[in-house]
RODO-2510 file (C-alpha; in nm, 4 decimals, decimal comma):
residues 211
     n   res          X          Y          Z
     1     m    -0,7827    -0,6475     2,8992
     2     g    -0,9697    -0,9808     2,8870
     3     t    -1,0180    -1,2541     3,1450
     4     v    -0,7340    -1,2781     3,3981
     5     i    -0,6249    -1,6074     3,5544
     6     k    -0,3620    -1,7009     3,8103
     7     n    -0,0323    -1,8097     3,6594
     8     g     0,1988    -1,9280     3,9350
     9     v     0,3982    -1,7535     4,2071
    10     q     0,7317    -1,5764     4,1678
    11     n     0,9365    -1,4419     4,4613
    12     g     0,6308    -1,4749     4,6797
    13     n     0,4121    -1,2698     4,4443
    14     q     0,1063    -1,4051     4,2650
    15     r     0,1543    -1,3901     3,8891
    16     l    -0,1445    -1,3288     3,6638
    17     k    -0,2074    -1,3874     3,2949
    18     c    -0,4445    -1,2206     3,0513
    19     k    -0,6155    -1,4885     2,8393
    20     s    -0,6754    -1,2420     2,5544
    21     c    -0,3224    -1,1120     2,4957
    22     g    -0,1185    -1,3715     2,6867
    23     k     0,0630    -1,1046     2,8894
    24     n     0,1962    -1,2059     3,2335
    25     f     0,1958    -0,9538     3,5171
    26     q     0,1294    -0,9059     3,8881
    27     k    -0,0961    -0,6656     4,0737
    28     g     0,1735    -0,4813     4,2639
    29     y     0,5420    -0,4214     4,1969
    30     t     0,8170    -0,3339     4,4422
    31     y     1,0272    -0,1459     4,1846
    32     k     0,8481     0,1698     4,0753
    33     a     0,9698     0,1458     3,7153
    34     c     0,7393    -0,1541     3,6661
    35     r     0,4263     0,0542     3,7203
    36     q     0,2077     0,0886     3,4129
    37     d     0,2090     0,4696     3,4174
    38     t     0,5884     0,5093     3,4387
    39     n     0,6402     0,5707     3,0655
    40     a     0,3603     0,8276     3,0554
    41     k     0,5134     1,0132     3,3499
    42     i     0,8580     1,0110     3,1873
    43     k     0,7095     1,1679     2,8715
    44     v     0,5374     1,4425     3,0688
    45     l     0,8464     1,5243     3,2754
    46     l     1,0717     1,5315     2,9685
    47     k     0,8386     1,7821     2,8033
    48     e     0,8409     1,9987     3,1157
    49     g     1,2172     2,0457     3,1112
    50     c     1,3247     1,7867     3,3696
    51     g     1,6651     1,6254     3,3245
    52     v     1,7240     1,2507     3,3365
    53     r     1,8519     1,2566     3,6950
    54     s     1,5628     1,4788     3,8033
    55     i     1,3129     1,2338     3,6565
    56     g     1,4886     0,9478     3,8336
    57     r     1,4612     1,1270     4,1675
    58     i     1,0963     1,2238     4,1164
    59     l     0,9853     0,8747     4,0112
    60     g     1,2191     0,6843     4,2418
    61     i     1,3973     0,4958     3,9634
    62     s     1,7543     0,4916     3,8363
    63     k     1,8846     0,7294     3,5692
    64     n     1,9868     0,4302     3,3560
    65     t     1,6269     0,3097     3,3608
    66     v     1,5111     0,6550     3,2534
    67     l     1,7574     0,6531     2,9628
    68     s     1,6550     0,3039     2,8482
    69     r     1,2872     0,3981     2,8702
    70     l     1,3637     0,7177     2,6761
    71     l     1,4940     0,5110     2,3848
    72     h     1,2094     0,2601     2,4118
    73     i     0,9377     0,5260     2,4133
    74     a     1,0925     0,7111     2,1187
    75     a     1,1103     0,3880     1,9161
    76     t     0,7317     0,3509     1,9414
    77     i     0,6628     0,7026     1,8097
    78     k     0,6169     0,7412     1,4358
    79     k     0,6638     1,0639     1,2461
    80     p     0,3154     1,1999     1,1691
    81     i     0,2090     1,2333     0,8078
    82     f     0,1517     1,5940     0,7072
    83     a    -0,1089     1,5689     0,4333
    84     k    -0,1611     1,9361     0,3517
    85     p     0,0395     2,0264     0,0383
    86     g     0,1060     2,3804    -0,0784
    87     g     0,1877     2,5216     0,2637
    88     q     0,4567     2,7611     0,3818
    89     f     0,7385     2,6187     0,5900
    90     q     1,0314     2,7470     0,7942
    91     m     1,3678     2,5755     0,8513
    92     d     1,6442     2,6470     1,0971
    93     e     1,9452     2,4935     1,2719
    94     l     1,9849     2,4885     1,6504
    95     w     2,3295     2,4407     1,8045
    96     s     2,3946     2,1935     2,0846
    97     y     2,6707     1,9543     2,1851
    98     v     2,7214     1,5899     2,2769
    99     g     2,9535     1,4861     2,5586
   100     k     3,1518     1,8119     2,5682
   101     k     3,1101     2,1604     2,4260
   102     t     3,3853     2,1134     2,1700
   103     n     3,1811     1,8305     2,0161
   104     s     2,9136     2,0376     1,8424
   105     t     2,5951     1,8902     1,7044
   106     w     2,3000     2,0550     1,5336
   107     l     1,9259     2,0089     1,5386
   108     i     1,8017     2,0796     1,1870
   109     y     1,4240     2,0938     1,1636
   110     a     1,1284     2,2404     0,9792
   111     i     0,7861     2,3595     1,0899
   112     e     0,4644     2,4501     0,9122
   113     r     0,4519     2,8278     0,9387
   114     h     0,0967     2,8786     1,0698
   115     s     0,0378     2,5743     1,2929
   116     g     0,3945     2,5352     1,4214
   117     t     0,3797     2,1597     1,3527
   118     v     0,7253     2,0021     1,3261
   119     i     0,7352     1,8329     0,9858
   120     d     1,0751     1,6662     1,0103
   121     f     1,4065     1,6928     1,1924
   122     t     1,7542     1,5451     1,1995
   123     v     2,0449     1,5599     1,4437
   124     g     2,4090     1,5723     1,3371
   125     n     2,6556     1,8085     1,1737
   126     r     2,5421     2,1136     0,9814
   127     s     2,6268     1,9731     0,6391
   128     s     2,4438     1,9713     0,3081
   129     v     2,3723     1,5981     0,3543
   130     q     2,1974     1,6502     0,6888
   131     i     2,0066     1,9590     0,5743
   132     a     1,9023     1,7879     0,2499
   133     e     1,7151     1,5197     0,4473
   134     v     1,4721     1,7780     0,5849
   135     v     1,4563     1,9844     0,2633
   136     h     1,3567     1,6795     0,0579
   137     t     1,0744     1,6056     0,3033
   138     l     0,9406     1,9586     0,2460
   139     l     0,9773     1,9444    -0,1320
   140     r     0,7626     1,6299    -0,1403
   141     l     0,4802     1,8407     0,0085
   142     s     0,4717     2,0759    -0,2932
   143     p     0,5435     2,3827    -0,0781
   144     k     0,4397     2,7339    -0,1670
   145     r     0,7452     2,8753     0,0103
   146     i     1,0316     2,7514     0,2302
   147     h     1,1757     3,0237     0,4531
   148     t     1,5311     2,9899     0,5875
   149     d     1,8160     3,2008     0,7193
   150     r     2,1057     3,2971     0,4915
   151     l     2,3164     2,9839     0,5389
   152     n     2,4865     2,9285     0,2024
   153     i     2,3781     2,5624     0,1818
   154     y     2,0068     2,6335     0,1344
   155     p     2,0212     2,7971    -0,2140
   156     k     2,1868     2,4793    -0,3453
   157     l     1,9006     2,2606    -0,2204
   158     i     1,5859     2,4751    -0,2504
   159     p     1,4635     2,5994    -0,5917
   160     e     1,4934     2,9774    -0,6142
   161     q     1,1198     3,0319    -0,6786
   162     l     1,0351     2,8513    -0,3517
   163     h     1,3082     2,9964    -0,1328
   164     g     1,2143     3,2759     0,1071
   165     l     1,5011     3,4821     0,2500
   166     y     1,3419     3,8015     0,3789
   167     a     1,4241     3,9203     0,7310
   168     r     1,1081     3,8130     0,9166
   169     g     1,0498     3,4905     0,7275
   170     t     1,1795     3,2723     1,0108
   171     n     1,0168     3,4524     1,3059
   172     a     0,8012     3,1545     1,4073
   173     i     1,0818     2,8998     1,4117
   174     e     1,3191     3,1397     1,5892
   175     r     1,0567     3,1735     1,8626
   176     k     1,0232     2,7949     1,8740
   177     n     1,4001     2,7716     1,9267
   178     l     1,3573     2,9665     2,2492
   179     t     1,0746     2,7356     2,3597
   180     l     1,2894     2,4321     2,2839
   181     r     1,5790     2,5599     2,4931
   182     t     1,3325     2,6216     2,7781
   183     h     1,1509     2,2872     2,7640
   184     v     1,4336     2,0526     2,6639
   185     k     1,6953     2,0840     2,9340
   186     r     1,9726     1,9230     2,7325
   187     l     1,9412     2,2050     2,4747
   188     a     1,9805     2,4909     2,7245
   189     r     2,3007     2,6891     2,6705
   190     k     2,4027     2,7236     3,0364
   191     t     2,3263     2,3961     3,2134
   192     i     2,5044     2,0906     3,3495
   193     c     2,2549     1,8734     3,1578
   194     f     2,3774     1,7486     2,8219
   195     s     2,3481     1,4500     2,5890
   196     k     2,6118     1,1803     2,6100
   197     n     2,5268     1,0613     2,2596
   198     e     2,3097     1,1670     1,9674
   199     r     2,0708     0,8727     2,0144
   200     h     1,9456     1,0145     2,3443
   201     l     1,9135     1,3660     2,2025
   202     e     1,7216     1,2421     1,8992
   203     a     1,4954     1,0235     2,1161
   204     h     1,4191     1,3159     2,3494
   205     l     1,3287     1,5400     2,0554
   206     r     1,1084     1,2737     1,8953
   207     i     0,9112     1,2499     2,2204
   208     y     0,8916     1,6282     2,2540
   209     f     0,7833     1,6917     1,8955
   210     w     0,5524     1,3957     1,8317
   211     g     0,5014     1,2078     2,1602
***
């Protein structure tokens, strides 16, 4: 931050302006959501398994503010570039729901086998179109092997010489599924926390994986 100058008064509070970036602000805010560390705290609490209402209670802000910040934070996070070709990857699908349990949705994602790094993911139905999005990301990395379960869609998308189907080939990602259900409350099977729409679920996962 550069030189700060006074920039008028609003609601009895002295407004300040940074001459370098032109940003207007004030030293203290009544509403806790305006604090500079609010977004960082939301990210930490999301990764530790807190629900939206829980975060609101802990930080003293409304659940709607938490949801809007969730989308805003996720929009600033870019998918990292995995620049190590020739690796071994694992893919899997994780069931969840949006709104009600009859409205199933799936997290389809892939990890690098040894580091556990999430390479790509998508949220939606378990169709060949959705799965192909992640598969094509892996194929661009010139993989040595892509391990999956025995879902009949995979053989149509992954070349036979690259496709691993043996029993323990997906051990790492199956273990990560358990971690996900523990850390991301909206993915837990028995909970009153759930996603009202896929945008919030996708935003939460983007923060968890790459935030």
